[in-house]
LUMZADREN-70840 format. One record per residue (C-alpha): residue in three letters; x, z, y. Coordinates in steps of 0.02 Angstrom, whole numbers, plus 32768, in hexadecimal, padded with zeros to 4 digits. Layout:
<pts>
   voti     c1     c3     c2
    ALA      X      Z      Y
...
</pts>
This chain:
<pts>
   voti     c1     c3     c2
    UNK   E2A9   19E9   08C5
    UNK   E316   1A8A   08DB
    UNK   E352   1AA1   0996
    UNK   E3B7   1B10   09E9
    UNK   E3C6   1B2D   0AA7
    UNK   E465   1B21   0B0D
    UNK   E455   1BD7   0B35
    UNK   E454   1C00   0A77
    UNK   E4D9   1B85   0A59
    UNK   E555   1BCC   0ADC
    UNK   E535   1C73   0A96
    UNK   E56A   1C3F   09DF
    UNK   E606   1BE3   0A36
    UNK   E630   1C81   0A9E
    UNK   E620   1CEB   09F7
    UNK   E68C   1C79   0996
    UNK   E5FB   1C68   0913
    UNK   E62A   1BF4   0879
    UNK   E5C7   1B49   0882
    UNK   E5E6   1A92   087E
    UNK   E5DF   1A4D   0935
    UNK   E5C9   1997   094B
    UNK   E5BF   1923   09DF
    UNK   E570   1887   09BD
    UNK   E58E   182D   0A60
    UNK   E60A   179B   0A82
    UNK   E6C7   17BC   0A96
    UNK   E6CC   178F   0B4B
    UNK   E637   1814   0B66
    UNK   E698   1898   0B05
    UNK   E72A   187C   0B73
    UNK   E6D3   188A   0C12
    UNK   E68A   193A   0BE9
    UNK   E67F   1994   0B35
    UNK   E65F   1A42   0AF3
    UNK   E6DB   1A3A   0A6D
    UNK   E66D   19FC   09E6
    UNK   E6B6   1974   095D
    UNK   E691   18CB   099A
    UNK   E62C   1865   0920
    UNK   E5D6   17E1   0976
    UNK   E521   17C3   093C
    UNK   E548   1712   08FC
    UNK   E5C9   175C   0890
    UNK   E56E   17EF   0843
    UNK   E530   178E   079C
    UNK   E5DA   1749   0779
    UNK   E61E   17FE   0790
    UNK   E5A1   1854   0724
    UNK   E62A   1874   0693
    UNK   E6A1   18CA   0711
    UNK   E605   1949   0749
    UNK   E5CF   1964   068D
    UNK   E62C   1A04   0681
    UNK   E5C6   1A4A   0711
    UNK   E519   1A1A   06BD
    UNK   E4D6   1ACB   06BE
    UNK   E533   1B0B   0754
    UNK   E4F1   1B15   07FF
    UNK   E50B   1A77   0861
    UNK   E4DE   1A68   0923
    UNK   E4E1   19BC   0968
    UNK   E4E4   1989   0A23
    UNK   E4E5   18ED   0A8A
    UNK   E4BE   18C0   0B42
    UNK   E407   18E9   0B41
    UNK   E3D5   191D   0AA1
    UNK   E387   1871   0A63
    UNK   E41B   182D   0A00
    UNK   E446   18E4   09AE
    UNK   E38E   18EB   097F
    UNK   E3A8   183F   0928
    UNK   E443   1885   08D4
    UNK   E3F5   1927   089E
    UNK   E36D   18BE   0843
    UNK   E3EA   184F   07F6
    UNK   E442   18EC   07AF
    UNK   E3A2   1944   0772
    UNK   E378   18A5   071C
    UNK   E420   18A4   06C0
    UNK   E408   1957   0684
    UNK   E44E   19C5   0706
    UNK   E3EB   1A59   070F
    UNK   E415   1AC2   07B1
    UNK   E428   1A4A   083B
    UNK   E3FF   1A63   08F9
    UNK   E3E3   19F4   0995
    UNK   E423   1A39   0A40
    UNK   E384   1A2F   0AAA
    UNK   E3B6   19C4   0B41
    UNK   E468   19A4   0B12
    UNK   E4FD   1991   0B88
    UNK   E489   1980   0C15
    UNK   E42F   1A25   0C03
    UNK   E4CE   1A7A   0BDF
    UNK   E51A   1A3E   0C86
    UNK   E475   1A77   0CDB
    UNK   E476   1B26   0C8F
    UNK   E536   1B40   0C98
    UNK   E56D   1AD4   0D31
    UNK   E61A   1B14   0D36
    UNK   E647   1AFE   0C84
</pts>
């Protein structure tokens, strides 16, 4: 599984790089704190594959609270034929550790 650190993710966001950014947490978690990713809870990914189809070969970065759910999402997307999907190591918890003011 491809992984990306929160430092590398922040650099991509700061540089306004073009990638699909998914948050697979639940809506209440997203409301409490989010990084600006598109909310697509893990339980809804399989039902929304057609909406993601156009990004099958694009870079997709997935995050959650700790990296566990996003890891599962990465595996699901890989199995569905998506070719460039990365998991954010440590998720939002790691982001808040490294970047406490953001």
